[in-house]
C-alpha angles and dihedrals in degrees: 000000000000125000120276125247115273106265093359129117119243095222120102125249087243123034113246094234123158088219095055112136125217133228116253109196091180089077100038137072116244094260090051092051093051090049089052094054093042095053097037097234133103142217116293119249133193089265097042130072097186122111132358120319115236124211113272117241111259144167114291114258096016127116120256109290126222117261110287123243111265122232119180125196139160124246112275096022130103122266117213109209108193118198109220095195119116093002091149094048096035089216108154097149093116117030131144123199121209135184116217116207125164089353091303120124116213125185109233106162140020129202117200123173090342093308122115130216127185119222118229113269143070094327098044096110101030103060129087138158124251137171094040091306097311095106131053113207118210112194131201094021115206132187088260088066093067101114143093120294120198131197118199130190128194104200134102082001136335110281134159139198122206124212124190110210114206119194126202136187126179112232121239120262108294115257116214128193121189125213101264094188093067135231126258115224092222093062111130095212133043111276128212110272103174144334124231122199126190113187134202102005131144128236103017108280121228120243127213123186123216135196117195089343096308123112118244126222134194115278125175113257090353111061129018127173115197116191131182135171137210126205112223122212088256090061092250121128131237112203123203121190125184121199115208123183146153108247131202133208092267090062093070090103098031118134117222128190140156132229128208117210118198141157132236130178086265093059141268120337140176140202127201130209125223119274120260136187127215127216108249120199119209134160124263117260102170137029125193143166131242127191126205131233097040117225135033114351127210138192112281095033123125105241127190122196108196131190117218134184137182095231130100118245092029116242126248108277134211127181124210135183126210115245108232092213102045098023088225126130116250119196116241125217112251127200092211137015103295099350122114116186121201109192115191098012116222133191089254088067091067114109146083117317128192134185128214121201117199115197104215092202098052096021088225117145118212122192126212125225113274113258125200118228118201119192106192116219147175116217125225111294117243121205124192130235089032097198107023120193123184141171120240112275095026129111133243134198119201120194126197125201135179141154128229144168087240137040112289135218123202132204136172123223134186106245097215097050105019089232115156107238102175140004106218140052096277126069119192119201118187134188093008119215127196087256089063091069119104139059129347121181127204117204123197113192141170108232094200093057113051113220096020105121144116130206138198128199123214126184119217114210120205114197114237146110119287119292116212123220088224138002101211135007135177120218128192110222143170121237119251094018128119110252126203110214127185133196126185128197137167135194145118123289090039109265128228123220128221132181130220093222133059118257144110108299131183135177132215128187113234092183134334092287102031129073133182122206125193128195130194111205138164115244108237133168090255091053090051089056100045102033122206130285129195119195125200118197141174136162091287099051146294141261136196138216122198126212116199116203122211128181114244112253116241115242118231116272114265092245094052090047088054092051092052092050092050091049092052092049092050092051091051091051093049092051091048092052093046091050091051092052093050091048091051092051091047092053090050092052094243092123121067091221114149095019135101120276089243119064126186119211114197114213128197113277094252092060102042117124136179104237127101124218113210117209117190121204121224092213121111118246093251091052091049089053087069089062097057116137122262088253089069097238113178125216124232117257091254093050104107094179100279116162121213126200108199110215097171126120 
């Protein structure tokens, strides 16, 4: 629940009771209706015991009638008017139905011998009999139908039964509109906060205003609720309620909404509007400064100094910085009201800043407290000696210096590789070699502020003749094409490069001791024979690199390559088939593999003879060695692979 209004009660102007009755101006004279709205109660009904009971409309000249029977329906539905006469006898052969409006009785329906007949008029096409003539049905009920209906019978004697028809219609969702222009807190009278409209309800709904979930009530010179209603042609009501109040500074975030209370035959109901806020204007009491980003600042950051105030609307702001020499405030140029942007921030932006807020209504200027801005920095790094030169074998000491608003850390790195050589401001190099020449970088950084650092590069020169990047190199070239050649050398003093052939040459410094020369030359047969030489020289000597040129070999034509591949595949297949055949013969025992070179065949006794047939093999001894038996028998030196078949007995 939200907080209550200062000095206001938290109770609503109307109690949220489920038994609350509603005003019905259709039955009252104007003075009675005004009295109803003034006193917050409504006419009594048969189902309500709240408020005074007014006389029921009746027939002129008749005695006061008993309270009529109550029938409640919603707009658009059908009302069933049951005549309670002669219920015991069930005699409805002669009944007349009347409507009573403004004390005037009008015949609307006749029942004769159980048959009904509507009279001309407003009800002519909406009435019908039900329940064997005991009930009169009125369709498409409208608010204009809210009146007394009377049934009258003539036999056995004249009797009548009165029915009070009550009509209801729920209003649409309440529409709320806040005062968009705003409300000043120093207003002497209540100002309009919001307007609530509930359309097409019947009877007139009741409105209750809420602030932060608490109902509001009328309070002299503080809260006033002004309500009015309009009758539409349909007979429905549109209610408009205006909330007026004196607001305070604390109401700048207050949530307001309205609630419509109404009744239906099913009981009491309510609908709530959305919540709205209202601009509240109040004078400035305090001005202050804010700096973004929060935390330690460094050079290069984007810094915003912003003026803020607790007034609405905010005052006109100006930002000033104290001059360190004169101690006087000097106004800074802002891109927006109360916003100073420093991009990129520099150490010169450090100092005391102050904001002034001028209230254009009261013309009172309020200053903020002075706030110190510190932009941390690292000054330019100085390395000594700045241009060191040394002979091979000597030593060198490099010293790094810088200033900062914070404690510094130093480290030395090799420029070519990024390798950290030393942590500290001093780098010692001993027994210098020519490879020690080149770049060294000193970095000064603030560990507590990531990204705050400065560096300085120094080149160390080692005296010596030129050093070539390569001594010899072979290049594949095409004849009659323009070739781009390059040659790199380093040394101190800086070398110059020359070529032994004519062409278009240019030089480019890679660093103080290293130079790169390029040459564009046409490839000719003479150039292929002689090659190309580049010579680097300085005061201490010279050195040469040689480039050998070779013509690119032509690759075989695609068709010839295909022929070679096919031939290789065919050979592989032939060898595979031959191997398979030999293996098959071996498995069948048709090959003497794994046996001795001499084989004895024993014949039957009747066919033995005494001669020997010598069979000489045409295989070389080393080939025959591949056919040795599995037992590993070795032949005698004179054995040249002859095979003997012994046919003797």
